[in-house]
Structure formats: C-alpha cells, structure tokens
C-alpha positions as a printed NumPy array, in Angstrom:
array([[-34.283,  19.966, -34.353],
       [-37.585,  18.398, -35.617],
       [-39.564,  21.321, -34.206],
       [-37.765,  23.752, -36.586],
       [-38.318,  21.48 , -39.603],
       [-42.082,  21.329, -38.873],
       [-42.299,  25.045, -38.476],
       [-40.46 ,  25.637, -41.729],
       [-42.579,  23.05 , -43.537],
       [-45.843,  24.707, -42.413],
       [-44.532,  28.103, -43.69 ],
       [-43.697,  26.594, -47.082],
       [-46.806,  24.391, -47.402],
       [-49.33 ,  25.67 , -49.909],
       [-52.913,  26.581, -49.226],
       [-55.059,  23.349, -48.905],
       [-51.785,  21.439, -48.74 ],
       [-50.806,  18.66 , -46.317],
       [-47.638,  17.454, -44.606],
       [-46.558,  14.441, -42.6  ],
       [-43.741,  13.645, -40.251],
       [-42.202,  10.86 , -38.177],
       [-40.966,  12.518, -34.909],
       [-40.277,  11.694, -31.296],
       [-43.312,  11.177, -29.044],
       [-42.35 ,  14.431, -27.259],
       [-44.107,  16.266, -30.158],
       [-47.357,  14.945, -28.642],
       [-46.747,  15.278, -24.96 ],
       [-43.698,  17.473, -24.314],
       [-44.496,  20.925, -22.84 ],
       [-41.581,  22.539, -24.73 ],
       [-43.215,  21.66 , -28.054],
       [-46.466,  23.505, -27.463],
       [-45.401,  26.206, -29.87 ],
       [-44.988,  23.565, -32.592],
       [-48.357,  21.988, -31.882],
       [-50.002,  25.384, -31.884],
       [-48.693,  26.037, -35.329],
       [-50.274,  22.749, -36.576],
       [-53.621,  23.436, -34.758],
       [-53.758,  26.942, -36.215],
       [-52.991,  26.13 , -39.757],
       [-54.581,  22.84 , -40.568],
       [-58.179,  21.555, -40.684],
       [-57.373,  17.967, -39.624],
       [-54.58 ,  16.195, -37.703],
       [-54.176,  12.418, -37.75 ],
       [-51.615,  10.936, -35.351],
       [-50.473,   7.511, -34.197],
       [-47.989,   6.792, -31.395],
       [-45.606,   3.921, -30.662],
       [-43.754,   2.645, -27.565],
       [-40.355,   0.974, -27.403],
       [-41.395,  -2.177, -25.503],
       [-41.718,  -5.008, -26.206],
       [-40.816,  -4.11 , -29.883],
       [-39.407,  -0.888, -31.324],
       [-40.992,   0.565, -34.457],
       [-37.479,   1.159, -35.864],
       [-35.095,  -1.639, -34.774],
       [-32.158,  -0.432, -32.878],
       [-33.639,   3.018, -32.325],
       [-34.538,   3.514, -28.682],
       [-37.114,   6.273, -29.313],
       [-40.847,   6.461, -28.684],
       [-42.387,   7.754, -31.952],
       [-45.351,   9.798, -33.199],
       [-46.337,   9.677, -36.855],
       [-48.694,  12.474, -37.884],
       [-50.345,  13.871, -41.029],
       [-51.776,  17.4  , -41.013],
       [-54.281,  17.948, -43.819],
       [-55.855,  20.919, -45.594],
       [-53.851,  24.008, -44.693],
       [-56.57 ,  26.719, -44.3  ],
       [-55.549,  29.066, -41.436],
       [-58.465,  28.039, -39.298],
       [-58.843,  28.859, -35.622],
       [-58.669,  25.25 , -34.506],
       [-58.088,  21.717, -35.843],
       [-60.095,  18.454, -35.825],
       [-57.763,  16.033, -34.043],
       [-57.719,  12.216, -34.474],
       [-55.338,  10.099, -32.431],
       [-54.409,   6.498, -31.672],
       [-53.41 ,   4.811, -28.438],
       [-49.744,   4.568, -27.466],
       [-49.157,   1.229, -29.223],
       [-47.294,  -1.547, -27.545],
       [-46.976,  -4.463, -29.903],
       [-45.32 ,  -7.854, -30.348],
       [-43.102,  -9.143, -33.126],
       [-45.179,  -9.587, -36.324],
       [-47.697,  -6.859, -35.404],
       [-45.819,  -3.77 , -36.656],
       [-47.418,  -3.501, -40.096],
       [-50.881,  -3.869, -38.558],
       [-50.463,  -1.139, -35.935],
       [-48.983,   1.293, -38.484],
       [-51.472,   0.64 , -41.246],
       [-54.45 ,   0.289, -38.966],
       [-53.734,   2.496, -35.926],
       [-57.4  ,   2.787, -34.819],
       [-57.799,   6.474, -34.552],
       [-60.397,   8.194, -32.322],
       [-61.818,  11.681, -32.733],
       [-60.64 ,  13.907, -29.86 ],
       [-62.496,  17.05 , -31.016],
       [-61.386,  20.428, -32.279],
       [-58.292,  21.737, -30.643],
       [-56.447,  25.034, -30.69 ],
       [-53.922,  24.334, -27.921],
       [-52.553,  21.727, -25.583],
       [-51.117,  18.216, -25.525],
       [-52.009,  15.798, -28.279],
       [-53.67 ,  12.97 , -26.266],
       [-52.87 ,   9.388, -27.077],
       [-56.31 ,   7.941, -26.835],
       [-57.355,   4.538, -28.156],
       [-60.023,   4.558, -30.86 ],
       [-63.521,   5.975, -30.418],
       [-64.198,   4.351, -27.042],
       [-60.878,   5.689, -25.65 ],
       [-61.557,   9.183, -26.981],
       [-65.002,   9.236, -25.267],
       [-63.463,   8.109, -21.925],
       [-60.827,  10.798, -22.233],
       [-63.499,  13.423, -22.956],
       [-65.549,  12.165, -19.988],
       [-62.641,  12.704, -17.626],
       [-62.104,  16.233, -18.888],
       [-65.815,  17.043, -18.414],
       [-65.87 ,  16.375, -14.726],
       [-65.819,  19.219, -12.227],
       [-63.12 ,  18.334,  -9.695],
       [-59.336,  18.274, -10.225],
       [-57.275,  15.956,  -8.075],
       [-54.812,  18.763,  -7.462],
       [-57.503,  20.591,  -5.416],
       [-57.026,  17.908,  -2.647],
       [-53.253,  18.358,  -2.436],
       [-51.633,  20.743,   0.098],
       [-48.1  ,  22.047,   0.537],
       [-48.312,  20.709,   4.075],
       [-50.984,  18.762,   5.911],
       [-51.676,  16.214,   8.651],
       [-52.235,  13.323,   6.274],
       [-49.674,  12.104,   3.692],
       [-49.216,   9.574,   0.894],
       [-46.428,   8.637,  -1.47 ],
       [-46.144,   7.819,  -5.216],
       [-43.485,   6.682,  -7.679],
       [-42.574,   9.438, -10.09 ],
       [-41.143,   6.977, -12.548],
       [-43.398,   4.341, -14.175],
       [-44.006,   2.067, -17.123],
       [-46.886,  -0.365, -16.651],
       [-48.268,   0.633, -13.323],
       [-48.655,   3.853, -11.355],
       [-48.01 ,   3.021,  -7.618],
       [-49.087,   5.145,  -4.615],
       [-48.906,   4.168,  -0.941],
       [-50.223,   5.234,   2.463],
       [-46.698,   4.283,   3.828],
       [-43.125,   5.337,   2.996],
       [-41.533,   2.543,   0.932],
       [-38.426,   1.139,   2.589],
       [-35.11 ,   2.644,   1.228],
       [-31.675,   2.86 ,   2.739],
       [-28.35 ,   4.058,   1.412],
       [-24.905,   2.888,   2.57 ],
       [-23.411,   5.424,   4.991],
       [-26.716,   7.095,   5.87 ],
       [-27.481,   6.968,   9.577],
       [-31.089,   8.068,   9.244],
       [-33.979,   6.682,   7.274],
       [-34.011,   8.066,   3.734],
       [-36.239,   8.075,   0.743],
       [-35.697,   7.191,  -2.886],
       [-35.419,  10.128,  -5.234],
       [-38.134,   8.529,  -7.39 ],
       [-40.65 ,   8.681,  -4.471],
       [-42.757,  11.896,  -4.048],
       [-44.673,  12.833,  -0.864],
       [-48.149,  14.426,  -0.936],
       [-50.077,  16.097,   1.828],
       [-53.814,  16.327,   2.48 ],
       [-56.183,  17.977,   4.94 ],
       [-58.194,  14.827,   5.722],
       [-58.088,  11.048,   5.79 ],
       [-60.804,  10.976,   3.023],
       [-58.773,  13.187,   0.709],
       [-55.87 ,  10.878,   1.11 ],
       [-58.047,   7.839,   0.379],
       [-59.477,   9.416,  -2.72 ],
       [-55.918,  10.219,  -3.94 ],
       [-54.75 ,   6.616,  -3.321],
       [-57.781,   5.076,  -5.033],
       [-57.522,   7.22 ,  -8.147],
       [-53.736,   7.032,  -8.594],
       [-53.656,   3.192,  -8.293],
       [-56.646,   2.751, -10.567],
       [-56.574,   1.473, -14.224],
       [-58.321,   4.663, -15.124],
       [-55.473,   6.909, -13.96 ],
       [-53.031,   4.599, -15.819],
       [-55.034,   5.19 , -18.989],
       [-55.011,   8.97 , -18.386],
       [-51.274,   8.94 , -17.779],
       [-50.585,   7.035, -20.971],
       [-52.838,   9.388, -22.899],
       [-51.063,  12.522, -21.469],
       [-47.545,  11.505, -20.605],
       [-44.219,  10.231, -21.932],
       [-44.577,   6.616, -20.644],
       [-41.809,   7.191, -18.137],
       [-42.223,  10.21 , -15.892],
       [-45.287,  10.721, -13.641],
       [-45.56 ,  14.455, -13.616],
       [-47.368,  16.367, -10.915],
       [-49.33 ,  18.161, -13.637],
       [-50.697,  14.786, -14.76 ],
       [-51.851,  14.08 , -11.241],
       [-53.249,  17.599, -10.443],
       [-55.164,  17.846, -13.698],
       [-56.856,  14.408, -13.437],
       [-60.531,  14.925, -12.791],
       [-63.135,  13.143, -10.826],
       [-66.844,  13.555, -10.201],
       [-68.951,  14.231,  -7.095],
       [-66.826,  14.211,  -3.969],
       [-69.857,  13.269,  -2.025],
       [-69.775,   9.821,  -3.663],
       [-66.539,   9.103,  -1.808],
       [-67.826,  10.614,   1.437],
       [-70.907,   8.492,   1.424],
       [-68.779,   5.438,   0.747],
       [-65.826,   6.238,   3.033],
       [-65.766,   2.755,   4.667],
       [-65.591,   1.184,   1.177],
       [-62.765,   3.56 ,   0.241],
       [-60.808,   2.681,   3.38 ],
       [-61.364,  -1.066,   2.862],
       [-60.158,  -1.024,  -0.745],
       [-57.058,   1.078,   0.111],
       [-56.274,  -1.169,   3.064],
       [-56.511,  -4.337,   1.007],
       [-54.373,  -2.887,  -1.73 ],
       [-51.619,  -1.628,   0.688],
       [-51.494,  -5.043,   2.43 ],
       [-51.26 ,  -6.741,  -0.945],
       [-48.406,  -4.477,  -1.994],
       [-46.519,  -5.228,   1.184],
       [-47.168,  -8.991,   1.072],
       [-45.908,  -9.217,  -2.487],
       [-42.912,  -6.818,  -2.13 ],
       [-39.331,  -8.038,  -2.512],
       [-36.31 ,  -6.385,  -0.757],
       [-33.669,  -5.757,  -3.299],
       [-30.108,  -4.366,  -3.354],
       [-28.374,  -2.195,  -5.959],
       [-25.896,   0.561,  -6.599],
       [-26.752,   4.187,  -6.932],
       [-24.282,   7.07 ,  -6.957],
       [-21.488,   4.55 ,  -6.258],
       [-23.189,   3.496,  -2.972],
       [-25.042,   0.332,  -2.064],
       [-28.786,   0.837,  -1.686],
       [-31.468,  -1.455,  -0.212],
       [-35.092,  -0.972,  -1.205],
       [-38.504,  -2.564,  -1.465],
       [-39.81 ,  -3.36 ,  -4.956],
       [-43.568,  -3.706,  -5.488],
       [-45.539,  -5.738,  -8.038],
       [-49.037,  -4.382,  -8.701],
       [-49.71 ,  -7.08 , -11.272],
       [-50.031,  -9.372,  -8.304],
       [-52.745,  -7.127,  -6.887],
       [-54.687,  -6.873, -10.102],
       [-57.862,  -8.368,  -8.597],
       [-58.011,  -5.515,  -5.933],
       [-57.136,  -2.873,  -8.532],
       [-60.049,  -4.049, -10.63 ],
       [-62.294,  -3.84 ,  -7.57 ],
       [-61.187,  -0.179,  -7.327],
       [-62.064,   0.264, -11.006],
       [-65.533,  -1.229, -10.33 ],
       [-66.004,   1.179,  -7.38 ],
       [-64.98 ,   4.254,  -9.408],
       [-67.035,   3.445, -12.487],
       [-70.472,   4.809, -11.202],
       [-68.844,   8.174, -10.232],
       [-67.596,   8.497, -13.844],
       [-70.865,   7.116, -15.311],
       [-69.074,   4.498, -17.409],
       [-70.946,   1.965, -19.435],
       [-70.062,  -1.683, -19.012],
       [-68.155,  -1.463, -22.304],
       [-66.18 ,   1.526, -21.139],
       [-65.332,  -0.086, -17.845],
       [-64.17 ,  -3.274, -19.546],
       [-62.047,  -1.139, -21.839],
       [-60.35 ,   0.541, -18.844],
       [-59.769,  -2.692, -16.9  ],
       [-58.345,  -4.425, -19.956],
       [-56.27 ,  -1.555, -21.41 ],
       [-52.773,  -2.914, -22.19 ],
       [-53.534,  -5.814, -19.804],
       [-51.404,  -8.37 , -21.677],
       [-48.313,  -6.186, -21.378],
       [-49.112,  -5.084, -17.861],
       [-49.432,  -8.604, -16.381],
       [-46.982, -10.575, -18.485]])
C-alpha cells in the first residue's frame, strides 16, 4: 500500500515542495518498487535516506520490519536526482536516537533509475562507486552447465557462504543424497573462474555489496551476477595464491562445521552448519589479496574488513 501513498503524495506535492516517509526497506531494494523510486528520482532534486535492520534492536519495538526513512526535497521535475544514503544500520540498545538523528549519509551521485543503495557515509559511497566502475561482471563467468561447479547459500544474514563442495544434507526417507533448498549450484568453464567466484563471494567486499543492494536475507542471483571486479589477468597471474586461499577457507569451513538435525516439511533433516566467523582471519587474507585489484586505499580496505564486524563476530 505504501507505494500508492507515495505516488499520490508526489502528485499532490507543490512545486519546490518536499515530502518524507517511513516505509519498509523494500522501497530501497525491492524490484517491484522501481516505478515508485522512478517517480521520486524524476520529480525531486535531492533524496536523503537512512535504513535500519531488525537485529539486534528494532527501530520500532515489536515491529519485525526493516525500515527506510526518506526525505525527498525540492520538487522540480528534473531528469535525475542527487541521492544521499546511509548504511543499513544495525545498532544496540541505547543507540537508536544516534543512528536516526546522525545516520551518516554518503553522496551516491545523481540517479534516474535503479535500486537505492545502502552505502555507509562518504567512504562507503566511494567504495560502492568503485565497484560499479570496474569492467567485469561476475555473471560473465557463470554458465548454464560446465565442468567446474561451486555452491552458495541463497539465504544469509551476517555472512555470504560459498563452497567448492556440496554441503552435507539428508532428509528422512530419501534414499539418495539430496541438497538443501537454500543451496544453489553454479557452473564454470575453468578452475580459475571457479576460484575467482569463491574468493569474491566469500569476501568482506561482497558482503558489503550485498548489504548495499539487498534485503539482508535473500542472496539473489542478480546481486551475484552484477557484482564487478577488475582485471581478470590479476587472478590468472596469481592462480596459485587464489587456489591456496580457497583451499584454506574450505578446510576451515569443514573443520569448524557442526552436524545438526531439524524438521522441515514434517520430515527429519540432517545438515552441516558452517561458521565463517571462525574463519575470519582467512577471509581477511582474501580481502587483502583482492584490495590491489580494486585499487583500495588502506583506509578503504580497513573499512571493508571492519564493516559490521562487531555484529558479524559476536
């Protein structure tokens, strides 16, 4: 319903007027709300937005809803809009007033279409723009079928997990090995393509990209395919290093995994659960390896490695 209210408000708003709304986070990242965002981008000179998670504290107690607060200023029927945006705020008890009153907005640029990215201040906005400026999309490495495969979890919160092995999963009554419905399989034409995929998806940088683009729950194929990286030759020249980092991370995942049981669809399931926070040192080695290919400064690399780190490792 909120989409209709926004549309109506834009129509009724006077020239040079402004409006503000508290809405679900889907306004910023949901594909079905592109028409609503377009109406804002088209009609207002500036858009300020801040975004709030539901863990560990909800912005509205008892309301299990991720939230965007936005103010659109200066209705002028321009062709695009100057967009400022905050991070997706996770916050502890006692911090709510601070993150609402001082959301630390970063300037994204002028926009006339697309998702409203949840960047984190000026440094986060520059990192986001750097990713978008690079020539290669990760989706260019993915095939419908190929001789090399990898797996990733399509549901996430604090970590994006990808593997060079199929995670263990069994369901009561199944006679053959099965796979969790939250695991997706990807195919590649070469071992190096698979290694690049695994390094990028498990990196802190991709986690930041996913938070900026996504709904903090689903890992969409579009978020993977549209993620960008620099010169492919960098990985080719350092293939042994790529292989070593992936090998260490996969062994760490397996060593720290726990076999769990549960009920799904009325049937008992047995599955392996993984804990990337216990592999944080290796993930940071991956971040260090990727940094030169993105031309990150020391400050930008530190920002990526420490983004949400308290919540991700607690």
